[in-house]
C-alpha distance (Angstrom), angle and dihedral (degrees) to the residues before:
residue distance angle dihedral
M1 . . .
N2 3.80 . .
F3 3.81 89.1 .
R4 3.81 91.8 53.5
K5 3.77 91.8 50.3
K6 3.79 92.0 50.4
S7 3.79 89.4 49.1
F8 3.81 91.8 53.0
L9 3.79 92.6 48.4
R10 3.78 89.8 52.5
I11 3.79 89.5 55.7
A12 3.80 95.8 44.5
A13 3.78 89.6 51.3
S14 3.79 92.1 56.3
F15 3.83 90.8 69.0
T16 3.80 96.5 50.8
L17 3.78 97.1 56.8
M18 3.80 106.8 123.8
G19 3.78 117.3 -166.3
V20 3.81 99.4 -27.3
P21 3.84 106.7 155.5
L22 3.78 120.5 -139.7
A23 3.79 118.5 -122.5
V24 3.76 110.0 -97.5
Q25 3.77 113.2 -105.7
G26 3.72 110.9 -104.5
Q27 3.79 96.8 24.7
E28 3.76 112.2 139.1
R29 3.79 93.4 -157.7
P30 3.81 118.6 29.6
A31 3.79 115.5 -130.9
P32 3.81 122.9 -123.9
K33 3.81 114.3 -81.8
E34 3.78 132.0 -141.7
P35 3.82 109.7 -93.0
E36 3.78 110.9 -97.6
T37 3.80 116.1 -114.0
N38 3.80 98.0 -144.4
S39 3.81 130.0 85.0
R40 3.79 100.9 -114.1
Y41 3.78 125.4 136.8
V42 3.81 124.6 -123.0
S43 3.81 93.0 -103.6
E44 3.82 93.6 54.6
E45 3.80 105.2 91.9
P46 3.83 123.0 164.8
E47 3.79 116.8 -100.8
N48 3.81 120.6 -120.6
S49 3.81 100.6 -106.3
G50 3.76 134.8 -20.7
L51 3.77 154.2 115.1
I52 3.79 132.6 -108.9
V53 3.78 136.1 178.6
E54 3.81 128.1 -158.4
F55 3.80 130.7 -170.6
H56 3.78 123.8 -169.2
S57 3.78 136.5 -174.4
A58 3.81 119.4 -170.1
S59 3.77 140.3 168.7
S60 3.81 123.6 -152.5
W61 3.77 138.2 -176.5
D62 3.81 110.6 -144.6
N63 3.80 121.7 -175.0
N64 3.82 94.4 -163.1
I65 3.80 110.2 29.0
L66 3.83 92.7 170.5
G67 3.81 91.2 47.2
N68 3.81 90.0 -132.8
N69 3.81 122.9 117.4
A70 3.82 90.4 -157.8
R71 3.84 89.6 61.4
R72 3.79 105.3 28.8
L73 3.79 115.7 -176.7
E74 3.80 126.0 169.1
D75 3.76 125.2 -161.0
Y76 3.78 146.9 147.8
V77 3.80 112.7 -97.1
F78 3.80 123.3 -156.8
E79 3.77 115.3 -157.5
E80 3.80 125.9 -161.5
G81 3.78 119.2 177.2
A82 3.77 150.2 136.4
Q83 3.78 143.1 -149.2
F84 3.81 125.1 -143.7
S85 3.79 115.4 -168.5
I86 3.80 130.4 178.8
W87 3.79 125.1 174.3
A88 3.78 143.4 164.2
N89 3.81 129.7 -161.1
K90 3.77 119.2 -166.8
P91 3.83 131.6 164.9
E92 3.82 90.8 -104.6
W93 3.79 101.6 34.6
R94 3.80 147.4 11.5
V95 3.81 129.2 -155.4
G96 3.79 134.9 176.8
L97 3.80 137.1 179.4
D98 3.82 123.2 -168.1
Y99 3.83 125.5 -177.4
R100 3.82 124.1 -175.7
P101 3.82 122.6 -176.1
N102 3.80 115.3 -177.6
A103 3.83 131.1 -178.4
L104 3.83 121.4 -156.9
L105 3.80 116.2 -161.6
Y106 3.82 120.3 -172.1
R107 3.80 119.3 -148.7
T108 3.82 96.7 -146.1
N109 3.82 107.3 10.1
S110 3.80 96.9 53.4
A111 3.83 91.1 162.5
L112 3.82 86.5 75.3
N113 3.83 94.6 58.1
Q114 3.78 110.1 130.8
I115 3.79 147.1 167.6
D116 3.80 117.6 -133.5
Q117 3.78 124.9 -164.0
R118 3.79 136.3 -169.7
L119 3.81 131.3 -177.3
D120 3.81 124.4 -170.9
F121 3.80 125.8 -172.6
N122 3.82 125.3 -174.5
N123 3.79 127.4 178.7
E124 3.78 130.8 174.7
F125 3.78 127.5 172.9
Y126 3.78 142.9 162.3
A127 3.78 112.1 -116.4
A128 3.80 89.8 -177.8
R129 3.78 137.5 -6.3
H130 3.81 93.5 -78.3
L131 3.83 101.6 21.0
I132 3.82 122.9 89.3
F133 3.80 128.1 -176.5
R134 3.81 125.9 -165.0
L135 3.79 130.0 -169.7
R136 3.80 124.6 -173.1
D137 3.78 134.3 175.7
S138 3.81 131.5 175.4
V139 3.80 123.6 -172.8
D140 3.81 118.9 -171.5
Y141 3.82 128.8 -177.3
A142 3.79 111.2 177.4
T143 3.80 147.4 127.4
G144 3.77 125.8 -125.4
V145 3.78 125.9 -16.1
L146 3.78 114.3 -20.2
E147 3.80 113.8 -128.8
P148 3.84 122.5 -140.0
Q149 3.79 115.2 -108.1
T150 3.80 108.3 -162.4
N151 3.76 133.3 16.7
G152 3.78 90.5 -107.5
E153 3.80 90.3 60.5
I154 3.81 97.8 52.2
S155 3.77 100.7 102.7
L156 3.77 140.1 148.1
P157 3.82 121.9 -112.9
T158 3.78 112.4 -87.2
G159 3.81 113.5 -95.6
G160 3.78 112.7 -125.2
S161 3.79 93.6 7.7
P162 3.83 118.1 152.3
N163 3.82 89.3 -143.5
L164 3.78 123.6 113.8
N165 3.81 117.0 -70.8
S166 3.81 110.3 -84.0
T167 3.81 98.3 176.3
I168 3.85 96.9 81.1
I169 3.80 124.1 80.7
T170 3.82 111.5 -139.3
P171 3.81 125.1 -157.6
Y172 3.78 121.1 -88.4
A173 3.80 97.7 -69.9
R174 3.77 140.2 140.7
Q175 3.80 106.9 -104.6
F176 3.78 127.9 -165.1
A177 3.80 112.2 -169.8
N178 3.77 136.4 170.2
D179 3.80 130.4 -177.1
A180 3.81 120.1 -175.5
S181 3.80 128.0 174.2
G182 3.77 142.2 170.3
E183 3.79 130.0 -157.9
A184 3.76 138.5 -172.0
E185 3.80 124.0 -163.9
Y186 3.80 123.1 -171.2
H187 3.82 121.9 -171.1
M188 3.79 110.5 -153.6
S189 3.81 92.0 -175.5
N190 3.78 141.7 -21.2
R191 3.81 87.9 -73.5
S192 3.81 109.7 34.4
S193 3.80 134.5 52.9
F194 3.80 142.9 166.3
H195 3.80 124.6 -138.7
F196 3.83 127.6 -165.5
S197 3.80 128.3 -178.0
G198 3.78 142.3 174.8
G199 3.77 135.6 176.5
Y200 3.77 150.2 164.0
G201 3.79 131.1 -147.2
F202 3.78 141.0 167.1
R203 3.79 141.2 -171.9
R204 3.82 123.5 -158.7
F205 3.80 128.9 -173.5
T206 3.80 133.5 -153.4
G207 3.80 131.3 172.6
A208 3.83 95.4 13.1
G209 3.78 113.7 -169.1
N210 3.79 90.3 -13.2
T211 3.78 137.4 84.8
N212 3.80 88.2 -138.8
P213 3.84 106.1 87.1
G214 3.80 90.8 -157.3
V215 3.82 92.1 66.5
V216 3.79 111.8 78.5
P217 3.81 116.1 164.2
S218 3.78 122.3 -157.0
L219 3.78 102.1 -54.2
F220 3.80 117.1 146.9
N221 3.79 115.9 -118.8
T222 3.79 105.2 -148.0
Q223 3.81 136.7 -147.3
R224 3.78 121.3 -173.8
G225 3.77 128.9 -170.2
G226 3.75 127.5 168.7
G227 3.75 151.0 122.6
G228 3.73 144.7 -174.0
G229 3.76 149.3 -177.0
S230 3.78 137.5 -129.5
Y231 3.77 142.4 -173.1
A232 3.81 121.5 -147.0
Y233 3.80 129.8 -169.9
R234 3.81 123.4 -168.7
V235 3.79 103.8 -136.7
T236 3.81 94.5 -178.4
R237 3.78 135.5 -2.1
H238 3.83 91.1 -86.1
F239 3.80 103.0 27.2
T240 3.83 128.8 71.3
A241 3.81 127.8 176.2
G242 3.79 128.2 -169.0
L243 3.78 150.8 168.4
E244 3.81 121.2 -127.2
Y245 3.82 137.5 -171.5
R246 3.83 123.1 -163.7
F247 3.80 133.1 -174.1
Q248 3.81 126.5 -168.7
D249 3.83 128.6 -176.3
Y250 3.81 115.2 -168.2
R251 3.81 127.3 -172.0
F252 3.81 119.8 -171.1
S253 3.81 115.9 -161.7
Q254 3.81 105.8 -66.0
S255 3.79 97.7 -51.1
S256 3.81 111.1 65.5
R257 3.79 144.0 30.1
D258 3.80 138.6 178.4
E259 3.79 135.9 -166.3
T260 3.79 117.4 -164.5
H261 3.80 129.3 -175.4
G262 3.80 121.8 -170.6
V263 3.80 136.5 -175.7
F264 3.79 119.9 -165.9
L265 3.78 142.7 177.6
S266 3.80 112.1 -139.1
V267 3.79 137.3 -163.6
L268 3.82 132.2 -165.3
W269 3.79 117.0 -170.3
D270 3.79 129.5 176.9
T271 3.78 96.7 -157.5
S272 3.83 91.0 -179.2
P273 3.84 136.8 -8.6
H274 3.81 89.8 -83.8
V275 3.82 103.7 30.2
T276 3.83 125.9 76.6
L277 3.79 128.1 -178.6
A278 3.81 122.4 -166.1
L279 3.77 125.8 177.1
F280 3.78 140.3 161.3
A281 3.79 133.1 -171.6
G282 3.79 134.2 -179.5
A283 3.78 143.6 104.7
E284 3.80 136.7 -68.3
H285 3.80 129.5 -154.2
S286 3.82 117.5 -155.6
D287 3.80 130.0 -167.6
S288 3.81 109.4 -167.2
E289 3.80 130.8 179.8
G290 3.80 126.7 179.7
Q291 3.77 144.5 163.7
F292 3.81 117.9 -127.8
L293 3.79 137.8 -178.1
I294 3.80 113.5 -124.2
P295 3.85 131.5 171.7
S296 3.78 112.8 -87.6
T297 3.81 117.8 -112.2
N298 3.82 91.8 -162.4
P299 3.84 110.7 95.3
L300 3.80 88.9 -155.9
Q301 3.82 90.6 58.5
P302 3.82 107.5 41.5
G303 3.78 122.2 -176.1
N304 3.79 127.4 41.6
V305 3.78 129.9 -27.9
V306 3.80 131.0 -163.3
T307 3.80 118.1 -111.3
T308 3.79 129.6 -177.7
L309 3.80 119.2 -136.9
R310 3.80 127.0 -171.2
T311 3.80 123.5 -167.2
T312 3.81 131.6 -178.2
Q313 3.77 121.0 -173.0
W314 3.79 146.4 156.3
G315 3.78 122.8 -131.0
P316 3.79 140.9 166.4
G317 3.78 120.7 -91.9
V318 3.80 114.8 -159.6
G319 3.78 139.1 154.4
A320 3.77 141.5 164.7
S321 3.78 139.5 -175.5
L322 3.80 129.0 -168.7
T323 3.81 117.8 -169.5
F324 3.82 131.6 -176.3
R325 3.81 120.2 -174.9
S326 3.79 131.8 178.8
N327 3.79 135.3 153.8
Q328 3.83 90.1 -86.8
T329 3.81 107.0 26.5
V330 3.80 142.2 44.3
F331 3.81 119.9 -170.9
R332 3.81 124.5 177.3
L333 3.77 135.5 177.0
T334 3.79 120.1 -175.1
G335 3.80 137.5 170.9
Q336 3.78 140.1 163.7
Q337 3.80 146.9 167.7
L338 3.80 115.6 -152.8
V339 3.79 141.7 138.8
A340 3.81 109.5 -93.8
D341 3.80 142.3 154.4
G342 3.80 118.9 -76.9
G343 3.79 97.6 -115.7
G344 3.83 92.5 -113.7
L345 3.83 95.8 -57.5
L346 3.81 95.6 78.2
P347 3.81 139.1 13.4
A348 3.83 117.3 -119.9
V349 3.81 115.4 -9.4
T350 3.77 142.1 175.9
N351 3.79 102.2 -113.4
S352 3.81 120.8 -156.0
F353 3.79 116.2 -174.3
G354 3.79 138.0 172.5
G355 3.78 131.2 175.8
A356 3.78 146.6 161.9
E357 3.79 132.9 -154.2
V358 3.81 131.9 -170.7
R359 3.79 124.2 -175.3
R360 3.80 122.4 -179.7
R361 3.79 134.5 -178.5
M362 3.79 103.3 -137.7
A363 3.79 132.4 -159.3
G364 3.77 116.7 -77.4
T365 3.85 93.7 34.5
W366 3.81 92.7 -70.5
D367 3.80 115.0 149.0
A368 3.84 118.3 -158.1
V369 3.81 133.8 -175.6
L370 3.81 134.6 -177.1
T371 3.83 127.3 -171.9
V372 3.80 133.0 -179.1
S373 3.81 128.7 177.1
S374 3.79 142.4 167.2
G375 3.79 129.3 -163.6
R376 3.79 138.4 -179.2
S377 3.81 125.5 -165.6
V378 3.82 119.1 -169.9
A379 3.82 120.4 -173.4
L380 3.79 116.2 -117.2
Q381 3.81 91.4 -134.6
G382 3.79 144.7 10.8
P383 3.83 133.8 165.4
T384 3.82 95.6 -125.1
G385 3.82 102.7 9.6
K386 3.79 142.1 -17.7
G387 3.77 119.4 -91.8
K388 3.79 115.2 -121.5
V389 3.81 132.1 -164.7
D390 3.83 122.9 -170.3
T391 3.81 118.2 -168.5
Q392 3.79 132.4 -178.5
A393 3.79 127.2 -177.6
A394 3.79 137.6 179.4
G395 3.77 132.5 179.3
M396 3.77 140.6 175.6
A397 3.77 133.7 -177.2
I398 3.77 140.9 172.2
E399 3.77 127.8 -162.4
H400 3.81 130.5 -166.1
P401 3.83 131.6 178.1
L402 3.81 112.8 -120.3
I403 3.80 101.1 -177.2
Q404 3.78 134.7 -17.5
N405 3.84 110.1 -40.9
L406 3.83 92.9 -8.9
S407 3.83 122.1 104.0
L408 3.79 136.6 -179.3
H409 3.82 117.2 -131.7
L410 3.83 124.9 -163.3
G411 3.80 120.0 -178.0
Y412 3.79 145.8 166.8
N413 3.81 128.4 -164.5
Y414 3.80 130.0 -172.7
L415 3.80 125.4 -169.1
R416 3.80 129.2 -177.2
Q417 3.81 128.3 177.4
R418 3.80 135.4 172.7
T419 3.82 129.5 -172.9
N420 3.79 129.7 -169.6
Q421 3.80 128.7 -129.5
F422 3.81 93.4 -89.8
V423 3.82 95.3 65.0
P424 3.86 106.0 102.0
F425 3.82 92.1 -141.8
A426 3.83 103.8 39.3
F427 3.79 104.8 -148.7
N428 3.83 123.8 174.5
T429 3.76 123.6 170.5
D430 3.79 143.6 177.9
R431 3.77 113.0 -175.1
D432 3.82 136.7 175.1
R433 3.77 123.8 -173.8
F434 3.83 127.9 -177.3
T435 3.81 118.1 -167.6
V436 3.82 136.1 -168.4
G437 3.78 117.0 -177.6
L438 3.80 147.0 162.4
F439 3.81 122.0 -137.5
Y440 3.78 123.9 -162.5
R441 3.80 115.0 -164.6
S442 3.78 120.9 -170.3
H443 3.78 126.0 -136.3
E444 3.78 117.2 -85.1
Y445 3.76 113.5 -93.5
R446 3.80 105.7 -153.6
F447 3.77 126.8 -168.6
């Protein structure tokens, strides 16, 4: 039973790898790799090719199902869902497809019943001996804050990621999001390599804070385009240094935009066989323009008038991640400060984030995980003051196999968020959620 659980976790981990380069064929000494952002142990390696299906049934008590202190509602939530994963690993290429439908049924507030869906596609292949291409796409259609399903999926946001801001809690709203990216990596030698990337993503909101989908208060629909390039040189077997350039172009509804350029020095260091340190530091230049409503100073035209504000500024861009992995423990620390989108509550912001994660395989086949994080997003501009959002989160879960392929999952999640008076859609929340669930995982179908 323990073997089957380990085998499943190896497979689940293969679909959460984010930007981990393969060792170049023919290298005598593999270079350090970016720390992985999932919770897998050292012994959990992806299988060659296969298929797996999971079904889960869970019940939760949530004391703030809308996530809004101004409209607190508590209820029992019944969750029925599945996960269908297919993958293939070959010497020249790797591909994976992961689909997750999930139904949420409310005991009292049945008008909030919903079906969420997520689709992830990852592809990596060698076009030549030293040339690697990667394609990724994630499509998400959901309402509210998504809850983690299994211990292996409880993970902190990726430090330094160009993806859309995931550290801000938005009101209860239907969200449709997509994030696609492409990468090319060319290894000039066993020591030096070039990396180029580009991507596009968007997030759209409907029915925010309201069961009527026709009522959408002032949330910012977001579009993100960007790319970059980097050069890395392996100084020693365990130490790699590099130089990176990034460009981001944000568009927020029809009212705001931001262009940000950043240049960073980066370091990757395998301090031991199980410990990896990654950090980057540099500067970012942002050019923001937005339209705002301000009180009119003309007595002949009372009310609000539209004003356009443009701001250019320099700021630091830094980030670090420390990861320790063994067969029994995973420990991660991560932090960053970068320009990002405002998660729907604000246009462009300076986002500061820090988090920690500990996962431990306990005696008696118990598996436990604990995460804590804190984030602050401050708007780059505002006519009378800059909007600010502070968010804290904590979660814990334990999982234990009951019989063959069937596991018990117990979890708790806490969310807290505060906004100041300059956030257009003031949104404060305190939320506790307790979960008990059963997870059935099929046998591995290998091919």
